[in-house]
C-alpha positions as CSV (number, residue, x, y, z in Angstrom):
1,M,0.0,0.0,0.0
2,K,1.2,3.5,-0.8
3,L,0.9,6.9,0.8
4,L,0.3,9.9,-1.5
5,F,0.8,13.5,-0.6
6,F,-1.7,15.9,-2.1
7,N,-3.3,17.0,1.2
8,L,-1.0,17.7,4.2
9,N,-2.2,18.6,7.7
10,K,1.1,19.1,9.5
11,S,3.7,20.8,7.4
12,I,6.2,23.7,7.4
13,N,7.4,25.4,4.2
14,C,5.7,22.7,2.0
15,T,3.9,23.1,-1.3
16,T,2.2,20.6,-3.5
17,F,3.1,20.7,-7.2
18,Y,1.7,18.8,-10.2
19,N,3.3,17.2,-13.3
20,T,1.7,16.6,-16.6
21,P,2.2,13.2,-18.3
22,K,4.3,13.2,-21.6
23,K,2.4,12.8,-24.8
24,E,3.6,9.7,-26.6
25,N,2.2,7.5,-29.4
26,V,-1.0,7.6,-31.4
27,I,-2.0,4.0,-30.7
28,L,-5.2,3.8,-32.6
29,K,-7.1,5.7,-35.3
30,I,-10.9,5.3,-35.1
31,N,-12.7,6.4,-38.3
32,E,-16.1,6.1,-36.8
33,S,-18.4,9.2,-36.7
34,D,-18.7,8.9,-32.9
35,S,-16.3,6.7,-30.8
36,G,-18.0,7.7,-27.6
37,Y,-17.0,6.5,-24.2
38,C,-13.8,4.3,-23.8
39,T,-12.2,2.2,-21.1
40,M,-8.7,0.8,-20.8
41,L,-8.0,-2.0,-18.3
42,R,-5.5,-4.7,-17.7
43,N,-6.4,-8.4,-17.6
44,P,-4.7,-9.5,-14.3
45,N,-4.7,-13.2,-15.5
46,N,-2.5,-12.7,-18.6
47,K,-1.5,-9.0,-18.4
48,D,-3.2,-8.2,-21.7
49,I,-4.5,-4.6,-22.0
50,H,-8.1,-4.4,-23.1
51,F,-9.5,-1.3,-24.9
52,Y,-13.3,-1.1,-25.1
53,Y,-15.0,1.6,-27.1
54,R,-18.3,2.6,-28.6
55,K,-18.7,2.3,-32.4
56,T,-21.6,4.0,-34.0
57,G,-21.1,4.4,-37.8
58,S,-23.6,3.3,-40.5
59,G,-26.1,6.0,-39.4
60,K,-27.0,4.3,-36.2
61,S,-28.2,6.1,-33.1
62,V,-25.5,6.5,-30.5
63,H,-28.0,4.9,-28.1
64,H,-28.1,1.7,-30.2
65,S,-24.4,1.3,-31.2
66,D,-21.8,-1.4,-31.0
67,T,-19.2,-2.1,-28.3
68,C,-15.8,-3.1,-29.7
69,L,-12.7,-4.6,-28.0
70,S,-9.1,-4.4,-29.1
71,I,-6.3,-6.1,-27.2
72,S,-2.6,-5.3,-26.7
73,K,0.4,-6.8,-24.9
74,D,2.2,-3.4,-24.5
75,G,-0.4,-0.7,-24.6
76,I,0.8,0.6,-27.9
77,N,0.2,-2.1,-30.5
78,F,-3.4,-3.2,-30.5
79,N,-5.1,-6.0,-32.5
80,P,-7.9,-5.2,-34.9
81,P,-11.1,-4.6,-32.9
82,N,-13.8,-7.2,-32.5
83,K,-17.5,-6.4,-31.9
84,I,-18.6,-7.9,-28.6
85,F,-22.2,-6.8,-28.7
86,S,-24.3,-4.5,-30.8
87,N,-27.6,-2.6,-31.2
88,K,-28.2,-2.3,-27.5
89,C,-28.5,0.7,-25.2
90,V,-25.8,-0.8,-23.0
91,S,-23.3,-0.1,-25.8
92,H,-23.8,3.6,-25.4
93,N,-21.8,3.8,-22.1
94,F,-20.6,0.3,-21.4
95,S,-18.0,0.5,-18.6
96,P,-16.1,-2.7,-17.7
97,F,-13.9,-3.4,-14.7
98,Y,-12.1,-6.3,-13.1
99,D,-13.9,-7.2,-9.8
100,T,-11.1,-7.8,-7.2
101,K,-13.7,-9.2,-4.9
102,D,-15.3,-11.9,-7.1
103,K,-12.2,-12.3,-9.4
104,I,-14.2,-11.9,-12.6
105,F,-14.8,-9.1,-15.1
106,K,-17.9,-7.1,-14.7
107,G,-19.4,-4.3,-16.8
108,V,-22.3,-1.8,-16.4
109,G,-24.2,0.1,-19.0
110,G,-27.6,1.1,-20.3
111,L,-30.1,3.9,-20.5
112,H,-33.4,4.7,-18.8
113,I,-35.1,5.7,-22.0
114,T,-37.8,8.4,-22.2
115,K,-39.9,9.9,-25.0
116,W,-37.3,12.7,-25.2
117,K,-35.2,12.5,-28.4
118,G,-37.5,9.8,-29.7
119,H,-35.8,7.0,-27.8
120,F,-38.8,4.6,-28.3
121,R,-38.8,5.1,-32.0
122,L,-35.0,4.5,-32.1
123,C,-35.5,1.2,-30.1
124,K,-37.8,-0.1,-32.8
125,K,-35.6,1.1,-35.7
126,Y,-32.2,0.0,-34.5
127,G,-32.8,-2.5,-31.8
128,N,-35.7,-4.4,-33.3
129,C,-37.3,-3.8,-29.9
130,E,-41.1,-4.0,-29.7
131,K,-41.4,-3.6,-25.9
132,T,-41.6,0.1,-26.0
133,T,-45.2,0.6,-24.9
134,E,-44.9,-0.2,-21.3
135,L,-44.5,3.3,-20.0
136,L,-44.8,5.2,-16.7
137,S,-46.0,8.7,-16.4
138,Y,-43.8,11.0,-14.4
139,P,-43.7,14.7,-13.6
140,Q,-43.4,16.8,-16.8
141,N,-40.0,18.1,-17.5
142,K,-38.7,21.1,-19.5
143,K,-38.5,18.9,-22.6
144,G,-42.1,17.8,-22.3
145,G,-41.2,14.1,-22.1
146,G,-43.7,12.9,-19.6
147,K,-43.2,9.2,-20.2
148,I,-40.4,6.8,-19.3
149,F,-40.0,3.0,-19.7
150,D,-41.3,1.0,-16.8
151,A,-38.1,-0.3,-15.2
152,S,-39.9,-3.1,-13.5
153,K,-40.3,-4.7,-16.9
154,E,-37.8,-6.4,-19.1
155,H,-36.5,-4.3,-22.0
156,Q,-35.0,-6.0,-25.1
157,C,-32.5,-3.2,-25.7
158,Y,-31.5,-2.7,-22.1
159,G,-33.4,0.6,-21.8
160,G,-34.7,0.3,-18.2
161,G,-31.7,1.7,-16.4
162,L,-28.2,0.2,-15.8
163,Y,-27.6,-3.5,-16.4
164,L,-24.8,-5.8,-15.2
165,L,-22.8,-8.0,-17.5
166,T,-20.1,-10.5,-16.5
167,S,-17.2,-12.2,-18.1
168,N,-14.5,-14.7,-17.2
169,D,-12.0,-13.4,-19.7
170,G,-13.1,-9.8,-20.6
171,V,-13.9,-11.0,-24.1
172,K,-17.1,-13.0,-24.0
173,W,-19.8,-11.3,-22.0
174,E,-23.1,-12.5,-20.5
175,L,-26.1,-10.5,-19.2
176,D,-26.5,-11.1,-15.5
177,S,-30.3,-10.2,-15.5
178,N,-32.9,-9.0,-18.0
179,K,-33.8,-6.3,-15.5
180,S,-31.7,-3.3,-14.5
181,F,-29.9,-3.3,-11.2
182,I,-30.6,0.4,-10.8
183,N,-32.9,2.8,-12.7
184,G,-33.3,6.5,-13.3
185,L,-35.9,7.0,-10.5
186,H,-33.6,5.6,-7.8
187,N,-33.7,7.5,-4.5
188,G,-31.6,10.6,-4.3
189,Q,-31.0,11.0,-8.1
190,T,-30.7,14.5,-9.3
191,D,-31.9,15.5,-12.7
192,G,-33.2,19.0,-13.6
193,L,-33.9,18.2,-17.2
194,F,-35.9,15.0,-17.3
195,N,-36.7,14.4,-13.6
196,C,-35.3,11.0,-14.3
197,S,-31.6,10.1,-14.7
198,E,-31.3,8.7,-18.2
199,F,-27.7,7.6,-17.7
200,D,-27.0,9.3,-21.0
201,G,-23.3,9.9,-20.1
202,G,-20.3,7.9,-19.2
203,I,-20.4,5.4,-16.3
204,T,-17.6,4.3,-14.0
205,C,-17.9,1.4,-11.6
206,F,-15.3,-0.5,-9.5
207,Y,-15.0,-2.6,-6.3
208,D,-13.6,-0.4,-3.6
209,E,-11.5,-2.3,-1.1
210,S,-11.4,0.7,1.2
211,I,-15.1,0.5,2.0
212,K,-15.9,-3.0,0.9
213,K,-18.4,-1.8,-1.6
214,Y,-18.9,-1.2,-5.3
215,S,-18.8,2.5,-6.2
216,L,-20.7,3.8,-9.2
217,Y,-20.4,7.3,-10.7
218,C,-22.7,8.7,-13.4
219,R,-23.9,11.9,-14.9
220,S,-26.4,14.3,-13.3
221,N,-28.1,16.7,-15.6
222,V,-28.5,19.4,-13.0
223,I,-29.9,22.0,-15.5
224,T,-29.5,22.5,-19.2
225,Q,-25.8,22.5,-20.2
226,H,-24.8,21.9,-16.6
227,R,-23.6,18.3,-16.3
228,Y,-22.4,17.2,-12.9
229,I,-21.5,13.8,-11.2
230,Q,-23.6,11.7,-8.8
231,Y,-22.5,8.6,-7.1
232,T,-23.9,5.6,-5.1
233,S,-22.4,2.4,-3.6
234,S,-23.5,-1.2,-2.9
235,P,-22.1,-4.2,-1.1
236,D,-23.4,-6.6,-3.7
237,M,-24.4,-4.8,-6.9
238,K,-28.0,-5.2,-5.9
239,N,-28.8,-3.1,-2.9
240,W,-27.7,0.5,-3.6
241,D,-27.4,3.5,-1.4
242,D,-29.3,6.7,-2.3
243,F,-27.6,8.7,-5.0
244,D,-25.8,11.9,-3.9
245,L,-23.8,14.6,-5.7
246,I,-20.1,14.7,-5.3
247,T,-18.6,17.9,-3.9
248,T,-15.8,19.7,-5.7
249,T,-13.1,22.2,-5.0
250,P,-13.4,24.8,-6.5
251,K,-17.0,25.0,-5.5
252,R,-19.5,24.0,-8.2
253,L,-20.9,26.8,-10.3
254,K,-23.8,26.9,-12.7
255,K,-21.5,27.3,-15.7
256,D,-19.5,24.1,-14.7
257,N,-19.8,21.1,-17.0
258,Y,-18.2,17.9,-15.9
259,Y,-19.0,15.8,-19.0
260,Y,-18.3,12.6,-17.2
261,S,-16.2,11.5,-14.3
262,G,-13.5,9.1,-15.4
263,F,-13.1,8.3,-11.7
264,T,-11.4,5.2,-10.5
265,K,-9.1,4.0,-7.6
266,Y,-5.5,5.2,-7.7
267,P,-3.4,2.0,-8.0
268,D,-2.3,0.4,-4.7
269,T,-3.7,3.2,-2.5
270,N,-6.8,4.2,-0.7
271,H,-7.0,7.3,-2.8
272,Y,-9.1,8.1,-5.9
273,I,-8.2,9.7,-9.3
274,G,-10.2,11.1,-12.1
275,I,-9.0,12.2,-15.6
276,T,-12.1,14.3,-16.3
277,P,-13.3,16.4,-19.3
278,Y,-14.4,19.7,-17.8
279,S,-15.6,22.9,-19.5
280,D,-17.0,26.3,-18.4
281,N,-17.1,27.5,-22.1
282,T,-13.9,29.4,-21.6
283,K,-10.5,28.8,-23.2
284,E,-8.8,29.4,-19.9
285,N,-10.4,26.5,-18.1
286,S,-11.8,24.0,-20.6
287,G,-9.9,20.8,-21.1
288,I,-8.8,17.5,-19.5
289,W,-8.3,17.8,-15.8
290,L,-6.7,15.8,-13.0
291,M,-9.0,15.3,-10.1
292,L,-8.1,13.7,-6.8
293,S,-10.0,12.5,-3.7
294,E,-9.3,10.9,-0.4
295,D,-12.8,9.5,0.1
296,G,-14.4,9.3,-3.4
297,K,-17.0,11.9,-2.4
298,Q,-15.1,15.2,-2.0
299,W,-13.0,15.9,-5.1
300,G,-10.4,18.5,-6.0
301,R,-10.0,19.8,-9.6
302,K,-6.2,20.0,-9.4
303,Q,-4.5,20.6,-12.7
304,R,-5.5,21.0,-16.4
305,W,-3.4,18.5,-18.4
306,I,-4.7,19.4,-21.8
307,A,-6.3,22.6,-23.0
308,T,-9.1,21.9,-25.5
309,S,-11.6,23.7,-27.6
310,C,-15.2,23.1,-26.7
311,K,-18.7,23.3,-28.3
312,S,-21.9,23.1,-26.4
313,N,-19.8,22.4,-23.4
314,R,-18.2,19.4,-25.0
315,T,-14.5,19.3,-25.0
316,S,-12.8,18.3,-28.3
317,Q,-10.6,15.8,-26.4
318,H,-11.9,13.2,-24.0
319,S,-10.3,10.9,-21.5
320,V,-10.3,7.2,-21.6
321,T,-11.3,5.7,-18.3
322,G,-8.6,3.7,-16.5
323,V,-5.0,3.9,-15.3
324,I,-2.6,1.4,-16.7
325,L,0.7,0.5,-15.1
326,S,3.6,-0.5,-17.4
327,N,4.7,-4.2,-17.4
328,D,7.5,-3.4,-15.0
329,E,5.3,-1.1,-13.0
330,K,7.7,1.8,-13.3
331,E,5.4,4.0,-15.4
332,M,1.8,5.0,-15.5
333,Y,-0.1,5.3,-18.7
334,F,-3.1,7.4,-19.5
335,Y,-5.0,7.5,-22.7
336,I,-6.8,10.5,-24.4
337,Q,-9.4,10.4,-27.1
338,D,-8.5,13.2,-29.6
339,N,-11.1,14.9,-31.7
340,Y,-14.1,13.8,-29.7
341,F,-17.4,14.1,-31.6
342,K,-15.1,15.3,-34.4
343,L,-15.2,18.8,-32.9
344,N,-11.8,19.5,-34.5
345,G,-13.1,18.8,-38.0
346,N,-13.4,15.7,-40.2
347,K,-10.2,14.0,-39.1
348,P,-9.7,10.5,-37.6
349,I,-10.4,10.1,-33.9
350,N,-7.0,9.2,-32.4
351,I,-6.4,7.4,-29.1
352,V,-3.1,8.9,-27.7
353,R,-1.0,7.5,-24.9
354,Y,0.5,9.7,-22.2
355,S,3.1,8.4,-19.7
356,I,4.8,9.5,-16.5
357,K,7.1,7.8,-13.9
358,I,4.9,6.0,-11.4
359,D,3.4,8.2,-8.7
360,R,5.0,11.4,-10.1
361,L,1.7,13.2,-11.0
362,F,2.2,15.3,-7.9
363,G,4.5,15.7,-5.0
364,I,5.8,17.8,-2.1
365,T,8.7,20.2,-2.3
366,P,9.8,23.3,-0.2
367,T,7.9,26.5,-0.9
368,D,11.1,28.5,-0.3
369,K,13.8,26.5,-2.1
370,D,16.6,27.9,0.1
371,K,15.1,26.6,3.3
372,E,14.3,23.2,4.7
373,A,10.7,22.0,4.6
374,E,9.1,19.3,6.7
375,F,5.9,17.4,7.0
376,T,4.6,14.7,9.4
377,I,2.6,11.6,8.5
378,Q,1.2,8.8,10.6
379,F,2.7,5.4,9.8
380,K,0.2,2.6,10.3
381,H,1.9,-0.3,8.6
382,K,2.8,-3.3,10.9
383,N,6.2,-3.8,9.4
384,K,8.1,-0.8,10.6
385,S,11.6,-1.8,9.7
386,M,11.5,-1.0,6.0
387,F,9.6,1.0,3.3
388,Y,10.3,2.6,-0.1
389,I,10.3,6.3,-1.0
390,N,9.7,7.8,-4.4
391,M,11.9,10.9,-4.4
392,E,14.4,13.1,-6.2
393,T,16.9,15.7,-5.0
394,E,18.5,18.6,-6.7
395,E,22.2,19.5,-6.6
396,R,23.2,19.9,-2.9
397,G,19.7,18.8,-2.0
398,H,18.9,16.0,0.5
399,I,16.1,14.2,2.4
400,S,16.1,12.9,5.9
401,I,13.5,10.9,7.8
402,K,13.0,11.0,11.5
403,L,11.0,8.5,13.6
404,L,8.6,9.9,16.1
405,D,6.8,8.1,19.0
406,K,3.2,8.5,19.8
407,N,4.0,11.8,21.7
408,M,5.7,13.1,18.6
409,K,9.2,12.9,20.2
410,K,12.2,12.0,18.0
411,I,13.6,8.5,18.6
412,N,15.8,8.0,15.6
413,K,16.6,9.4,12.1
414,S,17.9,8.2,8.8
415,N,21.1,9.2,7.0
416,K,20.7,11.9,4.3
417,I,19.0,10.5,1.2
418,V,20.1,11.9,-2.2
419,G,19.4,10.9,-5.8
420,N,16.5,10.3,-8.1
421,D,14.7,7.0,-7.4
422,I,11.1,5.8,-7.7
423,N,11.8,3.0,-5.2
424,Y,14.5,4.1,-2.7
425,K,14.8,1.6,0.1
426,V,14.8,3.0,3.7
427,E,15.5,0.4,6.3
428,W,16.4,0.1,10.0
429,R,18.4,-2.9,11.0
430,T,16.1,-3.5,13.9
431,N,12.4,-2.9,14.5
432,R,12.9,-2.1,18.2
433,F,11.8,1.5,17.5
434,H,8.2,1.7,18.3
435,F,7.4,4.7,16.3
436,E,4.0,6.1,15.2
437,Y,5.0,9.0,12.9
438,L,7.5,9.9,10.2
439,L,8.9,13.4,10.1
440,I,10.2,14.0,6.5
441,V,12.7,16.9,6.1
442,L,13.4,18.2,2.6
443,Y,16.0,20.5,1.2
444,K,16.1,21.2,-2.5
445,A,14.2,17.9,-2.9
446,S,10.8,16.4,-3.7
447,V,8.8,13.4,-2.3
448,Y,6.1,11.7,-4.4
449,S,5.0,8.6,-2.4
450,I,5.9,6.1,0.2
451,N,5.4,2.4,-0.5
452,Y,5.3,0.1,2.6
453,T,4.4,-3.2,1.0
């Protein structure tokens, strides 16, 4: 398990800084009119990297599209894509993940269709779905919809909410149930457009070891052109807590538009990360942003990685959900979908890889470079004789680590640490020191993470 440092409670002369991953290869060119939402994940059984994306093309509705899968060994060279299912609402926002609890692949996706945008007509046209007459009346909305599909019924196109699919290998998928596991009228849902969450945006879902629950994030259409993010959790993918809106720093404004979350767990930590398309219709702020959270509910919009153009609050570049570690686990890979919705003209939609040394998205360094800085962290790991630190020092710079007891009194300290190492070993020859805290002192140096596994 790792400790990350983007929020410090006890520090002197410390500041948090952020690094942007380096743009690398164009790994795929997608010539579809709308590639939609994408996910990148690693198969833990054979280390293959799976890339899932929506394929529309052929004049189909984006709500009745195909889901394609392309597989790679290195995250750069991908096999030709295979269609894994088609003509279903689930393809609009299919979001797969590897369930670390049940040790299988799971995926969620679907829509709660309404009369708005002629969804029922599209079901008949593209999904060959005749079960579109079982409707419920609900409070009229600004679009005058007034009717939604009755989610207690089965829907041939998966149009009654979000559905669960399972797979042993991430390639062949099966529907878990013909009925949705959550629908757009679930308690707590917020939707100022339709009074029903249509799930018309990207979905992210994963098993969260920190809380022993599944976490699910989806779009909330707060008002027209104001997309935000709501979340819920469940111990079993069946019984879900009430929806609630995330909170953000900076505080949410009416002009804010979080197109979708891209939220997931930060690898090997109890923290959370999002690579999120955000727009307020200004050149100064619109783009792909790094978002971080300690609890999955309160999020900070930390740094704009990529500045983008935008149209109708859609950014011209889009993130691919997922964080991929290199085969040797020394680098982190992120993927960006260029020319989303072809907002940059009639060019191919490129999937571009970005990379950075592991855990070096952000770190701690002295605010005043000519003075020492220090910060204190609680060390809860049982094995207190050794850990690894991700750090770098400048010329004449150094790092030292002091052990503190439960009363914050110094009981030992390390030698000065110098160099540039993602995994510098810090070790005491004996574990007789019953310390509770680490006091880390920096001079012309930076610390990114501590790994105590």
